[in-house]
N, C-alpha and C positions, 0 to 999 in steps of 0.2 A: 472886276471880273470875279464871278463866283468861284469858290474853292474847288468845285467839281467841273470846272471848265475844261473841255478837251484841249484847249491851248496850253493848259498847265500840266498835261499828262504826256510824258515823253513817249509812251507806248502808242499813242494815237498817231504820232508822226511816223513811227516805224511801220505801223499797220497800213498807213496811207501809201507808203512806198511799196510795201509788200503787195498790197492789192493792185497797184498800178503795174508792177512787174508781172504778176500772175495774169492780169487781163491781157497784157502784151504777149505773153507766151501762149495764151489760148488753149490750154490743155483741155481735152474733151473726154478723157477716161480717168479713172481713179489712179491707175499706174502713172499716167502722164502728169497728173496733178501732183503726186508725191515727188516725181522727178523735177517738176517745175518749182515746187517749194524748196527742194534741196538746192537747186541752181540759184533761185532768187535770194536765199539766205546768204549765199556766198558774196552777194553784192553789198552787204553791210560791212563796213570797216569799223574797227574799234573807235577810231576818231570820230566817225560819223555818229555812232551811238552815243559817245560822250557829248557831242554837240546837241543831240536831242535832249539830254538831261540838262545841259547848261542853258539851253534856250527856254527850258521850263522853270529855271530858277534854282536848280539844285547846284550846290557847290561841289567842285571836283575834290577828290581825295588826294 
């Protein structure tokens, strides 16, 4: 796998989840979009974020 592979980038997995949540919320105005982003970010737990890094090969601290 190339060094620049999205599979090795933990932010790609987080963005995929964020995009899916935002599509589901279907905000149609700027204000609603900001509210949807705020609400979607609450769906990310610290453990889940740590798992994104672990699955990309980063060692936990």
